[in-house]
C-alpha positions in Angstrom: 3.3 -2.6 54.7 1.6 -4.5 51.9 4.2 -6.3 49.9 3.0 -6.9 46.3 6.5 -7.7 44.8 8.2 -11.0 44.1 11.4 -11.9 45.6 13.6 -14.5 47.2 11.7 -14.2 50.6 8.3 -14.9 49.1 7.0 -17.9 51.0 6.3 -21.1 49.2 2.7 -21.9 48.2 0.7 -22.9 51.5 -2.0 -25.4 52.1 -5.7 -23.9 52.1 -6.3 -22.2 55.4 -10.0 -22.9 55.2 -10.7 -26.6 54.8 -14.4 -26.9 55.8 -17.2 -24.8 55.0 -18.3 -25.2 58.6 -15.2 -23.3 59.7 -17.2 -20.3 60.3 -19.7 -18.7 62.9 -23.1 -20.2 63.3 -24.9 -16.9 62.5 -23.6 -17.0 58.8 -25.7 -20.2 58.4 -28.8 -18.9 60.4 -28.9 -15.8 58.4 -28.1 -17.5 55.1 -31.2 -19.8 55.8 -33.5 -16.8 55.9 -31.8 -15.1 52.9 -32.3 -18.4 50.9 -35.9 -18.8 52.1 -37.1 -15.1 52.0 -34.8 -13.2 49.9 -33.5 -15.5 47.2 -32.9 -12.8 44.6 -31.3 -10.2 46.7 -27.9 -9.0 45.7 -25.3 -7.4 47.9 -21.9 -5.9 48.2 -19.4 -6.5 51.1 -16.4 -4.1 51.7 -13.2 -4.9 53.8 -11.7 -2.4 56.3 -8.6 -2.8 58.5 -9.2 -0.5 61.5 -5.6 -0.9 62.8 -3.3 0.3 60.2 -1.5 -1.5 57.3 -1.5 -5.2 56.9 1.6 -7.4 55.9 0.1 -9.4 53.0 1.2 -11.1 49.8 -1.9 -10.3 47.6 -1.1 -13.2 45.3 -1.0 -15.5 48.2 -4.4 -14.0 49.5 -5.8 -14.5 46.0 -4.7 -18.2 46.0 -6.3 -18.8 49.4 -9.6 -17.2 48.4 -9.6 -19.1 45.2 -9.1 -22.4 47.1 -12.5 -21.7 48.7 -14.1 -22.9 45.4 -13.0 -26.5 46.0 -15.0 -26.8 49.3 -18.4 -28.4 49.8 -20.2 -29.7 52.8 -19.6 -33.5 53.5 -22.6 -35.8 54.1 -21.5 -36.0 57.7 -21.4 -32.3 58.0 -24.8 -31.9 56.5 -26.2 -34.6 58.7 -24.9 -32.7 61.8 -26.3 -29.4 60.6 -29.6 -30.9 59.9 -29.8 -32.1 63.5 -29.7 -28.6 64.8 -33.3 -27.8 65.7 -33.5 -24.6 63.7 -32.0 -25.7 60.3 -34.6 -27.0 57.9 -34.3 -30.0 55.6 -34.9 -27.7 52.6 -31.9 -25.5 53.5 -29.8 -28.7 53.9 -30.7 -29.8 50.5 -29.7 -26.5 49.0 -26.5 -26.5 51.0 -25.7 -29.9 49.4 -25.2 -28.2 46.1 -23.8 -24.9 47.6 -20.3 -23.7 46.5 -18.5 -20.4 46.9 -17.5 -18.6 43.6 -14.2 -16.7 44.2 -14.8 -14.6 41.0 -17.2 -12.4 43.2 -14.3 -11.3 45.3 -12.2 -8.4 43.9 -8.8 -7.6 45.5 -6.6 -4.6 45.0 -3.9 -2.5 46.6 -4.8 1.2 47.1 -2.6 3.8 48.8 -0.7 1.0 50.6 -3.8 -0.7 51.8 -5.7 -3.8 50.8 -9.1 -3.3 49.2 -11.4 -6.2 49.2 -15.1 -6.2 47.8 -17.5 -9.1 47.3 -20.5 -8.6 45.2 -23.1 -11.1 44.0 -26.3 -13.0 45.2 -26.7 -12.1 48.9 -27.4 -15.8 50.2 -24.3 -17.0 48.1 -21.7 -14.4 49.1 -22.5 -14.1 52.7 -20.0 -16.8 53.8 -16.9 -14.8 52.4 -17.0 -12.5 55.4 -15.6 -14.9 58.0 -13.6 -16.9 55.6 -11.8 -13.9 54.3 -11.3 -12.3 57.6 -9.7 -15.5 59.0 -7.6 -16.0 55.9 -6.3 -12.3 56.0 -5.5 -12.5 59.8 -3.7 -15.7 59.4 -1.7 -14.6 56.5 -0.7 -11.4 58.3 0.3 -13.0 61.4 2.5 -15.6 59.5 4.5 -12.7 57.9 4.4 -10.1 60.5 4.8 -11.8 63.9 8.3 -12.3 65.0 10.0 -14.8 67.3 7.9 -17.8 68.5 4.4 -16.3 68.9 2.8 -19.8 69.9 5.1 -19.9 72.9 4.1 -16.4 74.1 0.5 -17.1 73.3 0.5 -20.3 75.5 2.1 -18.5 78.4 -0.6 -15.8 78.2 -3.4 -18.4 77.8 -2.4 -20.3 80.9 -1.9 -17.1 82.9 -5.4 -16.0 82.0 -6.9 -19.4 82.9 -5.1 -19.3 86.3 -6.2 -15.9 86.9 -9.7 -16.7 85.9 -9.9 -19.6 88.3 -8.5 -17.4 91.2 -11.1 -14.7 90.5 -14.2 -16.8 90.1 -13.4 -20.4 91.2 -16.1 -22.8 89.9 -18.9 -20.5 88.9 -21.5 -22.8 87.2 -23.4 -19.7 86.0 -20.5 -17.9 84.3 -21.2 -18.5 80.6 -18.0 -18.2 78.3 -18.3 -18.6 74.6 -15.4 -18.6 72.0 -16.2 -15.9 69.5 -12.7 -15.9 68.0 -12.8 -17.2 64.4 -12.5 -14.1 62.3 -9.3 -12.6 63.8 -7.5 -15.6 65.1 -3.8 -16.1 64.9 -4.4 -19.5 62.9 -6.9 -22.2 62.6 -4.7 -24.6 64.5 -4.1 -22.2 67.3 -7.9 -21.5 67.4 -8.5 -25.3 67.9 -5.8 -25.5 70.5 -7.3 -22.6 72.5 -10.8 -24.0 72.4 -9.5 -27.4 73.4 -7.6 -25.9 76.3 -10.7 -24.0 77.6 -12.8 -27.0 77.3 -10.5 -29.0 79.5 -9.4 -26.3 82.0 -12.8 -24.4 82.6 -15.5 -27.2 82.1 -18.1 -25.5 84.0 -17.5 -21.8 82.7 -16.8 -22.7 79.0 -20.2 -23.1 77.3 -19.3 -23.6 73.7 -18.1 -21.8 70.6 -19.6 -19.9 67.7 -17.4 -21.8 65.3 -19.4 -24.7 63.8 -16.5 -26.9 62.7 -15.1 -26.8 66.2 -18.5 -27.4 67.8 -19.0 -30.5 65.6 -15.6 -32.1 66.0 -15.0 -31.2 69.6 -18.6 -32.0 70.7 -19.5 -28.5 71.8 -22.6 -26.5 71.8 -22.7 -23.9 68.9 -23.7 -20.3 69.7 -24.9 -17.5 67.6 -28.1 -15.7 66.1 -27.9 -12.7 63.9 -25.2 -10.2 62.9 -25.2 -6.5 61.8 -25.5 -7.8 58.2 -29.1 -8.9 58.9 -30.4 -5.6 60.2 -28.4 -3.5 57.9 -29.9 -5.4 54.9 -33.5 -4.3 56.0 -32.5 -0.7 55.5 -33.0 -1.7 51.8 -35.5 -4.5 52.1 -38.2 -2.6 54.3 -40.8 -0.1 53.1 -39.6 2.6 55.7 -36.1 3.4 56.6 -37.2 4.4 60.1 -38.7 1.0 60.7 -35.9 -1.2 59.3 -35.0 -2.6 62.7 -38.5 -3.8 63.6 -38.8 -5.2 60.1 -35.5 -7.3 60.6 -36.6 -8.4 64.1 -40.2 -9.3 63.3 -39.1 -11.2 60.1 -36.6 -13.1 62.3 -39.2 -14.0 64.9 -41.7 -15.0 62.2 -39.2 -17.4 60.7 -37.4 -18.9 63.9 -40.2 -18.4 66.5 -38.9 -19.0 69.9 -35.4 -20.2 68.7 -32.3 -18.0 68.2 -33.8 -15.2 70.3 -30.8 -12.8 70.9 -31.1 -9.6 69.1 -28.2 -7.3 68.1 -28.6 -3.7 69.4 -25.9 -1.5 67.8 -26.7 -1.3 64.1 -27.5 2.3 64.7 -27.1 2.8 68.4 -28.6 1.4 71.6 -30.8 4.5 71.9 -32.4 3.9 68.5 -32.6 0.2 69.0 -34.6 0.7 72.4 -37.1 2.9 70.5 -37.9 0.1 68.4 -37.5 -2.8 70.9 -41.2 -2.5 72.0 -43.0 -4.7 74.6 -43.9 -7.5 72.0 -40.2 -7.7 70.8 -38.8 -7.5 74.2 -41.0 -10.3 75.5 -40.5 -12.4 72.5 -36.6 -12.2 72.3 -34.8 -14.1 75.0 -32.1 -11.4 75.2 -29.9 -8.8 73.4 -26.3 -8.6 72.5 -23.8 -5.8 73.1 -21.1 -5.0 70.5 -20.0 -1.5 71.0 -19.9 1.4 73.5 -19.6 1.3 77.3 -20.8 -2.2 78.4 -22.0 -1.2 81.9 -23.9 1.8 80.5 -25.4 -0.3 77.8 -26.4 -3.0 80.4 -28.0 -0.4 82.7 -30.0 1.0 79.8 -31.2 -2.6 78.9 -32.3 -3.2 82.5 -34.1 0.2 82.6 -35.9 -0.5 79.4 -37.1 -3.9 80.5 -38.3 -2.3 83.8 -40.1 0.3 81.9 -42.0 -2.4 80.0 -42.9 -4.4 83.2 -40.6 -7.3 82.1 -38.5 -9.1 84.6 -34.9 -8.8 83.4 -34.0 -11.9 85.5 -35.7 -13.9 82.8 -33.5 -12.3 80.0 -29.9 -12.6 78.9 -27.4 -9.9 78.3 -24.7 -11.1 75.8 -21.4 -9.2 75.9 -19.1 -9.5 72.9 -17.2 -6.3 72.3 -13.3 -6.5 72.8 -13.8 -8.5 75.9 -11.0 -9.7 78.1 -11.4 -12.0 81.2 -11.1 -9.0 83.6 -13.9 -7.0 81.9 -16.1 -10.2 81.7 -15.7 -10.9 85.4 -16.4 -7.1 86.3 -19.6 -7.4 84.1 -20.6 -10.7 85.7 -20.2 -9.3 89.2 -22.0 -6.0 88.3 -25.0 -7.6 86.9 -25.1 -10.7 89.0 -28.7 -11.5 90.3 -30.3 -8.9 88.1 -30.1 -10.6 84.6 -28.4 -13.6 83.1 -25.2 -12.7 81.3 -23.0 -14.5 78.7 -19.7 -13.5 77.4 -18.6 -14.0 73.7 -14.7 -13.6 73.8 -12.6 -13.5 70.5 -9.3 -11.9 69.8 -8.3 -11.9 73.5 -8.3 -15.6 73.4 -7.4 -16.6 69.7 -4.8 -14.0 68.9 -3.2 -12.7 72.0 0.4 -13.7 71.1 2.2 -10.7 72.6 1.9 -8.7 69.3 -1.0 -6.5 68.2 -3.7 -8.5 66.2 -5.2 -7.0 63.1 -8.6 -5.2 63.7 -10.4 -6.2 60.4 -14.0 -6.3 59.2 -15.8 -7.2 56.1 -19.4 -5.6 56.2 -22.3 -5.3 54.1 -22.4 -1.8 52.3 -25.0 -2.3 49.7 -28.1 -4.5 49.1 -30.2 -4.5 45.9 -28.2 -1.6 44.8 -28.9 0.6 47.6 -26.4 1.7 50.4 -26.7 0.3 53.9 -25.0 1.5 57.1 -23.6 0.5 60.5 -23.5 3.5 62.7 -23.0 1.7 66.1 -22.1 3.3 69.5 -18.4 3.6 68.8 -17.6 6.0 66.1 -14.6 4.0 64.9 -17.2 1.2 63.9 -19.2 3.4 61.4 -19.2 1.9 58.0 -21.0 3.1 54.9 -19.9 4.2 51.5 -22.6 6.9 51.1 -22.4 9.8 53.4 -25.6 11.2 52.1 -27.3 7.9 53.1 -25.8 8.1 56.6 -27.3 11.6 57.0 -30.7 10.3 55.9 -30.5 7.3 58.2 -29.6 9.5 61.2 -32.4 12.0 60.4 -35.0 9.3 60.1 -34.3 8.2 63.8 -34.1 11.7 65.0 -37.6 12.3 63.5 -38.8 9.1 65.3 -37.5 10.2 68.6 -38.7 13.7 68.4 
């Protein structure tokens, strides 16, 4: 239950949870770069949702943590490292040198026993609040709500997973495991511990992390391309609602060329995505990412689509990233082995499996330039939009397109 009251049990002020602007996922910077370059005046609104019930938060403590983000800036060492990534431009690095977050764009309230968080402002400037706020909320909730010694339980679970993984797969050089655990982690310290452990224990299978701070400090490869935010935005940026996915995907290709070529499929649904993923896009993109719905069904749909276009799927990659655990990842690896390259982005199962339920939280784009945008997905629980009439129009536009 949310606790907004003062009392003797209130924790002492804590040090900032986020201490680097790189303590976020790579796709926040790849998307921000195109926002800065192509849509510098776009304005957006993001809205928070907890899908797993009430959170145990002190809202004043949450406000303090979010306000502390205003103190952060990228160091010269961080800027140099970012600039060495082949897809980051010198112009963007120069802009980032002056970039600061403005916590005044974040509104926090308590409503009906639930925390309500919205962020509004220039799209390129507010986008980073997503991962930072989610990581802060997750860590604050876990500090107050988890009982006993969660790190001890988490370590036992982590070691058991690693031993079982080794027993199931041995030393599979083509198994590609990536840490996707920033947003719902138990804590930043625990996140780093998990990544260091995987790096040492599974050197062949563990390919890297989506977290830029950990990639830089631990010498790992950073992974990521685009998120739902990018595709959703083009529901407002494009000329035609029915063509927004192609608008988003072609704009990305025009900007990045052959780099960062994994497309996200479930902003509306896999069926709707495949209608738009024509031969030119399917050829140009290196692969696609799964984030909702049954993963085997999704993968088989992808392979059938590539086959229908005359494209050899063995040259493509399917990235799985929806609520994965090692058992599911190993099953998918075996199911698709030899037919397509596969990669597995695993999050909460690794960074917040402490023997107690982790919060299932999101902060999604709901408006751009004053117009509603939506994520419909292949899982009903993941639908997110603040305008039911817009959802109906969006669904109708794709029904007409498929007719």
